mmCIF file of the C-alpha atoms, coordinates in Angstrom:
data_MODEL
# 
_entry.id   MODEL 
# 
loop_
_atom_site.group_PDB 
_atom_site.id 
_atom_site.type_symbol 
_atom_site.label_atom_id 
_atom_site.label_alt_id 
_atom_site.label_comp_id 
_atom_site.label_asym_id 
_atom_site.label_entity_id 
_atom_site.label_seq_id 
_atom_site.pdbx_PDB_ins_code 
_atom_site.Cartn_x 
_atom_site.Cartn_y 
_atom_site.Cartn_z 
_atom_site.occupancy 
_atom_site.B_iso_or_equiv 
_atom_site.pdbx_formal_charge 
_atom_site.auth_seq_id 
_atom_site.auth_comp_id 
_atom_site.auth_asym_id 
_atom_site.auth_atom_id 
_atom_site.pdbx_PDB_model_num 
ATOM 1   C CA . UNK A 1 1   ? 0.000   0.000   0.000   1.00 0.00 ? 1   UNK A CA 1 
ATOM 2   C CA . UNK A 1 2   ? 0.987   3.620   -0.381  1.00 0.00 ? 2   UNK A CA 1 
ATOM 3   C CA . UNK A 1 3   ? -0.366  6.662   1.457   1.00 0.00 ? 3   UNK A CA 1 
ATOM 4   C CA . UNK A 1 4   ? -0.077  10.260  0.285   1.00 0.00 ? 4   UNK A CA 1 
ATOM 5   C CA . UNK A 1 5   ? -0.923  13.384  2.287   1.00 0.00 ? 5   UNK A CA 1 
ATOM 6   C CA . UNK A 1 6   ? -0.997  16.233  -0.261  1.00 0.00 ? 6   UNK A CA 1 
ATOM 7   C CA . UNK A 1 7   ? -2.383  18.730  2.261   1.00 0.00 ? 7   UNK A CA 1 
ATOM 8   C CA . UNK A 1 8   ? -3.607  18.782  5.872   1.00 0.00 ? 8   UNK A CA 1 
ATOM 9   C CA . UNK A 1 9   ? -6.811  16.789  6.271   1.00 0.00 ? 9   UNK A CA 1 
ATOM 10  C CA . UNK A 1 10  ? -6.461  14.969  2.924   1.00 0.00 ? 10  UNK A CA 1 
ATOM 11  C CA . UNK A 1 11  ? -5.211  11.379  2.740   1.00 0.00 ? 11  UNK A CA 1 
ATOM 12  C CA . UNK A 1 12  ? -5.017  9.189   -0.374  1.00 0.00 ? 12  UNK A CA 1 
ATOM 13  C CA . UNK A 1 13  ? -4.357  5.478   0.103   1.00 0.00 ? 13  UNK A CA 1 
ATOM 14  C CA . UNK A 1 14  ? -3.530  3.130   -2.766  1.00 0.00 ? 14  UNK A CA 1 
ATOM 15  C CA . UNK A 1 15  ? -3.751  -0.659  -2.446  1.00 0.00 ? 15  UNK A CA 1 
ATOM 16  C CA . UNK A 1 16  ? -2.124  -2.903  -5.025  1.00 0.00 ? 16  UNK A CA 1 
ATOM 17  C CA . UNK A 1 17  ? -3.090  -6.485  -5.725  1.00 0.00 ? 17  UNK A CA 1 
ATOM 18  C CA . UNK A 1 18  ? -0.135  -8.830  -5.938  1.00 0.00 ? 18  UNK A CA 1 
ATOM 19  C CA . UNK A 1 19  ? -1.969  -11.826 -7.409  1.00 0.00 ? 19  UNK A CA 1 
ATOM 20  C CA . UNK A 1 20  ? -4.095  -12.015 -10.531 1.00 0.00 ? 20  UNK A CA 1 
ATOM 21  C CA . UNK A 1 21  ? -7.625  -12.344 -9.205  1.00 0.00 ? 21  UNK A CA 1 
ATOM 22  C CA . UNK A 1 22  ? -10.907 -10.689 -10.083 1.00 0.00 ? 22  UNK A CA 1 
ATOM 23  C CA . UNK A 1 23  ? -10.763 -7.016  -9.084  1.00 0.00 ? 23  UNK A CA 1 
ATOM 24  C CA . UNK A 1 24  ? -14.152 -7.149  -7.410  1.00 0.00 ? 24  UNK A CA 1 
ATOM 25  C CA . UNK A 1 25  ? -16.072 -9.812  -5.620  1.00 0.00 ? 25  UNK A CA 1 
ATOM 26  C CA . UNK A 1 26  ? -19.474 -9.595  -4.040  1.00 0.00 ? 26  UNK A CA 1 
ATOM 27  C CA . UNK A 1 27  ? -19.321 -9.521  -0.264  1.00 0.00 ? 27  UNK A CA 1 
ATOM 28  C CA . UNK A 1 28  ? -22.080 -11.292 1.599   1.00 0.00 ? 28  UNK A CA 1 
ATOM 29  C CA . UNK A 1 29  ? -22.677 -11.125 5.287   1.00 0.00 ? 29  UNK A CA 1 
ATOM 30  C CA . UNK A 1 30  ? -22.861 -14.445 7.099   1.00 0.00 ? 30  UNK A CA 1 
ATOM 31  C CA . UNK A 1 31  ? -26.247 -15.157 8.578   1.00 0.00 ? 31  UNK A CA 1 
ATOM 32  C CA . UNK A 1 32  ? -26.582 -16.603 12.065  1.00 0.00 ? 32  UNK A CA 1 
ATOM 33  C CA . UNK A 1 33  ? -26.373 -20.376 12.014  1.00 0.00 ? 33  UNK A CA 1 
ATOM 34  C CA . UNK A 1 34  ? -24.406 -20.641 8.746   1.00 0.00 ? 34  UNK A CA 1 
ATOM 35  C CA . UNK A 1 35  ? -21.075 -21.112 10.504  1.00 0.00 ? 35  UNK A CA 1 
ATOM 36  C CA . UNK A 1 36  ? -19.953 -22.117 13.932  1.00 0.00 ? 36  UNK A CA 1 
ATOM 37  C CA . UNK A 1 37  ? -20.758 -19.494 16.521  1.00 0.00 ? 37  UNK A CA 1 
ATOM 38  C CA . UNK A 1 38  ? -18.241 -17.125 18.065  1.00 0.00 ? 38  UNK A CA 1 
ATOM 39  C CA . UNK A 1 39  ? -18.173 -18.766 21.504  1.00 0.00 ? 39  UNK A CA 1 
ATOM 40  C CA . UNK A 1 40  ? -17.572 -22.233 20.011  1.00 0.00 ? 40  UNK A CA 1 
ATOM 41  C CA . UNK A 1 41  ? -14.602 -20.999 17.970  1.00 0.00 ? 41  UNK A CA 1 
ATOM 42  C CA . UNK A 1 42  ? -13.276 -18.968 20.907  1.00 0.00 ? 42  UNK A CA 1 
ATOM 43  C CA . UNK A 1 43  ? -13.374 -22.100 23.072  1.00 0.00 ? 43  UNK A CA 1 
ATOM 44  C CA . UNK A 1 44  ? -11.758 -24.258 20.374  1.00 0.00 ? 44  UNK A CA 1 
ATOM 45  C CA . UNK A 1 45  ? -8.773  -21.898 20.075  1.00 0.00 ? 45  UNK A CA 1 
ATOM 46  C CA . UNK A 1 46  ? -8.323  -21.067 23.773  1.00 0.00 ? 46  UNK A CA 1 
ATOM 47  C CA . UNK A 1 47  ? -4.579  -20.732 24.371  1.00 0.00 ? 47  UNK A CA 1 
ATOM 48  C CA . UNK A 1 48  ? -3.928  -20.842 20.611  1.00 0.00 ? 48  UNK A CA 1 
ATOM 49  C CA . UNK A 1 49  ? -4.927  -17.291 19.631  1.00 0.00 ? 49  UNK A CA 1 
ATOM 50  C CA . UNK A 1 50  ? -2.900  -14.216 18.822  1.00 0.00 ? 50  UNK A CA 1 
ATOM 51  C CA . UNK A 1 51  ? -4.766  -11.019 19.778  1.00 0.00 ? 51  UNK A CA 1 
ATOM 52  C CA . UNK A 1 52  ? -4.496  -7.666  17.989  1.00 0.00 ? 52  UNK A CA 1 
ATOM 53  C CA . UNK A 1 53  ? -6.365  -4.358  18.249  1.00 0.00 ? 53  UNK A CA 1 
ATOM 54  C CA . UNK A 1 54  ? -6.735  -2.382  15.009  1.00 0.00 ? 54  UNK A CA 1 
ATOM 55  C CA . UNK A 1 55  ? -9.481  0.019   16.148  1.00 0.00 ? 55  UNK A CA 1 
ATOM 56  C CA . UNK A 1 56  ? -7.219  3.077   16.355  1.00 0.00 ? 56  UNK A CA 1 
ATOM 57  C CA . UNK A 1 57  ? -5.298  2.495   13.124  1.00 0.00 ? 57  UNK A CA 1 
ATOM 58  C CA . UNK A 1 58  ? -5.720  4.752   10.082  1.00 0.00 ? 58  UNK A CA 1 
ATOM 59  C CA . UNK A 1 59  ? -6.906  3.130   6.846   1.00 0.00 ? 59  UNK A CA 1 
ATOM 60  C CA . UNK A 1 60  ? -5.642  0.873   5.287   1.00 0.00 ? 60  UNK A CA 1 
ATOM 61  C CA . UNK A 1 61  ? -3.600  -0.285  8.275   1.00 0.00 ? 61  UNK A CA 1 
ATOM 62  C CA . UNK A 1 62  ? -6.339  -2.415  9.907   1.00 0.00 ? 62  UNK A CA 1 
ATOM 63  C CA . UNK A 1 63  ? -6.554  -4.654  6.824   1.00 0.00 ? 63  UNK A CA 1 
ATOM 64  C CA . UNK A 1 64  ? -2.787  -4.624  6.238   1.00 0.00 ? 64  UNK A CA 1 
ATOM 65  C CA . UNK A 1 65  ? -2.108  -5.502  9.890   1.00 0.00 ? 65  UNK A CA 1 
ATOM 66  C CA . UNK A 1 66  ? -4.626  -8.360  9.919   1.00 0.00 ? 66  UNK A CA 1 
ATOM 67  C CA . UNK A 1 67  ? -3.227  -9.876  6.706   1.00 0.00 ? 67  UNK A CA 1 
ATOM 68  C CA . UNK A 1 68  ? 0.363   -9.586  7.969   1.00 0.00 ? 68  UNK A CA 1 
ATOM 69  C CA . UNK A 1 69  ? -0.533  -11.236 11.279  1.00 0.00 ? 69  UNK A CA 1 
ATOM 70  C CA . UNK A 1 70  ? -2.374  -14.076 9.528   1.00 0.00 ? 70  UNK A CA 1 
ATOM 71  C CA . UNK A 1 71  ? 0.802   -14.927 7.615   1.00 0.00 ? 71  UNK A CA 1 
ATOM 72  C CA . UNK A 1 72  ? 2.650   -15.353 10.923  1.00 0.00 ? 72  UNK A CA 1 
ATOM 73  C CA . UNK A 1 73  ? 0.134   -17.821 12.403  1.00 0.00 ? 73  UNK A CA 1 
ATOM 74  C CA . UNK A 1 74  ? 1.161   -21.427 12.901  1.00 0.00 ? 74  UNK A CA 1 
ATOM 75  C CA . UNK A 1 75  ? -1.114  -24.324 12.003  1.00 0.00 ? 75  UNK A CA 1 
ATOM 76  C CA . UNK A 1 76  ? -3.875  -24.659 14.572  1.00 0.00 ? 76  UNK A CA 1 
ATOM 77  C CA . UNK A 1 77  ? -3.700  -21.003 15.657  1.00 0.00 ? 77  UNK A CA 1 
ATOM 78  C CA . UNK A 1 78  ? -6.320  -18.274 15.212  1.00 0.00 ? 78  UNK A CA 1 
ATOM 79  C CA . UNK A 1 79  ? -6.258  -14.483 15.185  1.00 0.00 ? 79  UNK A CA 1 
ATOM 80  C CA . UNK A 1 80  ? -8.512  -12.553 17.599  1.00 0.00 ? 80  UNK A CA 1 
ATOM 81  C CA . UNK A 1 81  ? -9.121  -9.054  16.221  1.00 0.00 ? 81  UNK A CA 1 
ATOM 82  C CA . UNK A 1 82  ? -10.604 -6.000  17.932  1.00 0.00 ? 82  UNK A CA 1 
ATOM 83  C CA . UNK A 1 83  ? -12.042 -3.930  15.052  1.00 0.00 ? 83  UNK A CA 1 
ATOM 84  C CA . UNK A 1 84  ? -14.313 -0.880  14.751  1.00 0.00 ? 84  UNK A CA 1 
ATOM 85  C CA . UNK A 1 85  ? -16.737 -2.565  12.349  1.00 0.00 ? 85  UNK A CA 1 
ATOM 86  C CA . UNK A 1 86  ? -17.162 -5.520  10.017  1.00 0.00 ? 86  UNK A CA 1 
ATOM 87  C CA . UNK A 1 87  ? -14.261 -5.155  7.535   1.00 0.00 ? 87  UNK A CA 1 
ATOM 88  C CA . UNK A 1 88  ? -16.094 -5.648  4.218   1.00 0.00 ? 88  UNK A CA 1 
ATOM 89  C CA . UNK A 1 89  ? -12.979 -5.486  2.019   1.00 0.00 ? 89  UNK A CA 1 
ATOM 90  C CA . UNK A 1 90  ? -11.110 -7.947  4.216   1.00 0.00 ? 90  UNK A CA 1 
ATOM 91  C CA . UNK A 1 91  ? -13.719 -10.713 3.936   1.00 0.00 ? 91  UNK A CA 1 
ATOM 92  C CA . UNK A 1 92  ? -12.994 -11.677 0.289   1.00 0.00 ? 92  UNK A CA 1 
ATOM 93  C CA . UNK A 1 93  ? -9.247  -11.644 1.024   1.00 0.00 ? 93  UNK A CA 1 
ATOM 94  C CA . UNK A 1 94  ? -9.775  -14.039 3.926   1.00 0.00 ? 94  UNK A CA 1 
ATOM 95  C CA . UNK A 1 95  ? -11.754 -16.395 1.703   1.00 0.00 ? 95  UNK A CA 1 
ATOM 96  C CA . UNK A 1 96  ? -9.095  -16.228 -1.037  1.00 0.00 ? 96  UNK A CA 1 
ATOM 97  C CA . UNK A 1 97  ? -6.451  -17.212 1.527   1.00 0.00 ? 97  UNK A CA 1 
ATOM 98  C CA . UNK A 1 98  ? -8.486  -20.077 2.995   1.00 0.00 ? 98  UNK A CA 1 
ATOM 99  C CA . UNK A 1 99  ? -9.451  -18.380 6.274   1.00 0.00 ? 99  UNK A CA 1 
ATOM 100 C CA . UNK A 1 100 ? -12.861 -18.242 7.938   1.00 0.00 ? 100 UNK A CA 1 
ATOM 101 C CA . UNK A 1 101 ? -14.048 -15.384 10.153  1.00 0.00 ? 101 UNK A CA 1 
ATOM 102 C CA . UNK A 1 102 ? -16.600 -15.418 12.953  1.00 0.00 ? 102 UNK A CA 1 
ATOM 103 C CA . UNK A 1 103 ? -17.814 -12.101 14.293  1.00 0.00 ? 103 UNK A CA 1 
ATOM 104 C CA . UNK A 1 104 ? -19.314 -10.734 17.468  1.00 0.00 ? 104 UNK A CA 1 
ATOM 105 C CA . UNK A 1 105 ? -20.680 -7.181  17.410  1.00 0.00 ? 105 UNK A CA 1 
ATOM 106 C CA . UNK A 1 106 ? -20.167 -5.493  20.786  1.00 0.00 ? 106 UNK A CA 1 
ATOM 107 C CA . UNK A 1 107 ? -21.499 -2.010  20.036  1.00 0.00 ? 107 UNK A CA 1 
ATOM 108 C CA . UNK A 1 108 ? -21.608 0.534   17.203  1.00 0.00 ? 108 UNK A CA 1 
ATOM 109 C CA . UNK A 1 109 ? -17.814 1.034   17.163  1.00 0.00 ? 109 UNK A CA 1 
ATOM 110 C CA . UNK A 1 110 ? -16.590 -2.311  18.428  1.00 0.00 ? 110 UNK A CA 1 
ATOM 111 C CA . UNK A 1 111 ? -16.557 -5.641  16.590  1.00 0.00 ? 111 UNK A CA 1 
ATOM 112 C CA . UNK A 1 112 ? -14.686 -8.784  17.626  1.00 0.00 ? 112 UNK A CA 1 
ATOM 113 C CA . UNK A 1 113 ? -13.452 -11.239 14.995  1.00 0.00 ? 113 UNK A CA 1 
ATOM 114 C CA . UNK A 1 114 ? -11.791 -14.602 15.224  1.00 0.00 ? 114 UNK A CA 1 
ATOM 115 C CA . UNK A 1 115 ? -10.079 -15.602 11.992  1.00 0.00 ? 115 UNK A CA 1 
ATOM 116 C CA . UNK A 1 116 ? -9.044  -19.245 11.587  1.00 0.00 ? 116 UNK A CA 1 
ATOM 117 C CA . UNK A 1 117 ? -8.458  -22.057 9.073   1.00 0.00 ? 117 UNK A CA 1 
# 
């Protein structure tokens, strides 16, 4: 990614794809009951989760940070993410990389995610 700040209060962020994949993909929200619930996954990965908080990061750093941390995970580990909201652009990337997310909304500006294989 690249970030430019041409003047105070203006930020341009450019993301570049590194693999040849479709540029866009429809994002669908998971309905309750379609995947394992948050508590079940949290219990399954107890003691095997890395935890990060991306709520205070400027765009695109939440997505960049999550993807970098996922690459560091060992087999059988999961990533617990504190996020401001459901990261719509991250979801297709997770699917492309073979990861599954479960989410738990806490309030308007607080979403918990567990990302696992």
